C-alpha positions as CSV (number, residue, x, y, z in Angstrom):
1,X,5.8,5.5,-12.4
2,X,3.3,3.0,-10.9
3,X,4.6,-0.7,-9.2
4,X,3.3,-3.1,-7.7
5,X,4.0,-5.6,-5.5
6,X,3.7,-10.3,-4.9
7,X,1.4,-8.7,-2.1
8,X,-1.1,-6.6,-4.1
9,X,0.2,-3.3,-3.1
10,X,0.6,-0.6,-5.9
11,X,2.5,2.2,-5.5
12,X,3.2,5.4,-6.8
13,X,6.4,7.5,-7.3
14,X,7.2,10.8,-7.6
15,X,10.2,12.6,-6.7
16,X,11.3,9.4,-4.5
17,X,7.9,10.0,-2.7
18,X,5.7,7.0,-2.8
19,X,2.5,6.7,-2.4
20,X,1.4,3.0,-0.8
21,X,-2.4,1.0,-0.9
22,X,-3.3,-2.0,-1.7
23,X,-5.1,-3.2,-5.5
24,X,-8.2,-3.8,-6.5
25,X,-7.3,-7.3,-7.0
26,X,-6.9,-7.7,-2.6
27,X,-9.9,-5.6,-1.9
28,X,-12.1,-8.3,-3.2
29,X,-10.3,-10.6,-2.1
30,X,-10.7,-9.1,1.6
31,X,-13.7,-8.4,1.4
32,X,-15.2,-5.1,3.3
33,X,-12.6,-3.8,5.6
34,X,-13.1,-2.5,9.6
35,X,-10.8,-1.7,10.3
36,X,-6.7,-0.2,9.8
37,X,-4.0,0.6,11.4
38,X,-1.4,2.5,9.7
39,X,2.4,3.5,10.6
40,X,2.9,6.8,12.1
41,X,5.1,9.4,10.7
42,X,8.5,9.5,10.8
43,X,8.7,5.9,11.0
44,X,11.1,4.4,8.5
45,X,11.0,1.2,7.5
46,X,13.8,-1.4,5.7
47,X,11.5,-3.1,2.6
48,X,8.8,-6.0,3.8
49,X,8.8,-4.5,7.1
50,X,5.1,-4.7,8.1
51,X,3.6,-0.7,7.8
52,X,0.0,-0.9,7.8
53,X,-2.4,-3.8,9.1
54,X,-6.3,-4.2,8.0
55,X,-8.8,-6.2,9.2
56,X,-12.2,-7.5,6.9
57,X,-15.2,-9.0,7.6
58,X,-12.9,-12.2,6.8
59,X,-9.9,-11.6,7.6
60,X,-7.0,-9.8,8.9
61,X,-3.7,-8.7,7.1
62,X,-0.8,-6.5,6.9
63,X,0.1,-4.0,4.1
64,X,4.2,-4.2,4.4
65,X,6.4,-1.3,3.2
66,X,7.7,-2.2,-0.1
67,X,11.0,-0.4,-0.2
68,X,12.9,1.2,2.4
69,X,11.9,4.5,3.5
70,X,10.6,6.9,6.0
71,X,7.0,7.5,6.2
72,X,6.7,11.1,5.5
73,X,2.4,11.7,5.0
74,X,-0.4,8.4,5.9
75,X,-4.3,9.0,5.4
76,X,-6.4,9.2,8.5
77,X,-9.8,8.9,6.7
78,X,-9.1,5.4,6.0
79,X,-9.3,5.2,9.8
80,X,-12.6,6.7,10.4
81,X,-14.0,5.3,7.6
82,X,-12.0,1.7,5.8
83,X,-14.6,1.2,3.3
84,X,-12.9,3.7,1.3
85,X,-10.1,1.5,0.7
86,X,-12.9,-1.1,-1.1
87,X,-14.6,1.8,-2.8
88,X,-11.8,3.3,-4.6
89,X,-8.2,1.6,-3.2
90,X,-5.7,3.1,-5.7
91,X,-7.5,7.2,-5.9
92,X,-8.3,8.0,-2.2
93,X,-8.1,4.9,-0.3
94,X,-4.1,5.6,-0.3
95,X,-2.1,3.9,2.8
96,X,1.0,6.3,3.1
97,X,3.1,8.1,1.5
98,X,7.1,7.1,2.3
99,X,10.2,8.9,1.1
100,X,12.7,5.5,0.2
101,X,15.9,5.2,1.3
102,X,16.8,4.2,-2.6
103,X,14.2,5.0,-5.2
104,X,16.2,3.0,-7.6
105,X,15.1,-0.4,-5.9
106,X,11.4,0.3,-7.4
107,X,12.8,-0.5,-11.2
108,X,12.9,-3.8,-9.3
109,X,9.0,-4.1,-8.7
110,X,6.5,-5.2,-11.0
111,X,5.3,-2.8,-13.9
112,X,0.9,-3.5,-14.4
113,X,0.6,-5.7,-17.0
114,X,3.0,-7.1,-15.1
115,X,0.9,-7.1,-12.6
116,X,-1.6,-8.0,-14.5
117,X,-0.9,-11.2,-15.4
118,X,0.3,-12.8,-11.8
119,X,-3.2,-12.2,-10.7
120,X,-5.0,-13.1,-14.0
């Protein structure tokens, strides 16, 4: 199930685990990424907490936990090469995986059509 936040994050939820990244729209706004800091595996976040930080040639920005949960995996490849996020934001450029405290909370997030309408 693919969902989106007002903060331009996407999450793909499978079996209560959400893979989280930023949208192509967000990468266009930020420009070329030069630095990514990811959370620690095992860290717990509430909905809306800052979970990761990124810097581009234009600005620094935070990536928020879209829903409450515990980090189960991070994408070290984007730390070594932040440009992956620019080239494939909704694929290889994912940031982290989070085990959702309440997977049903995702129902309150936008689907792809609603997100496209918001950024349209």
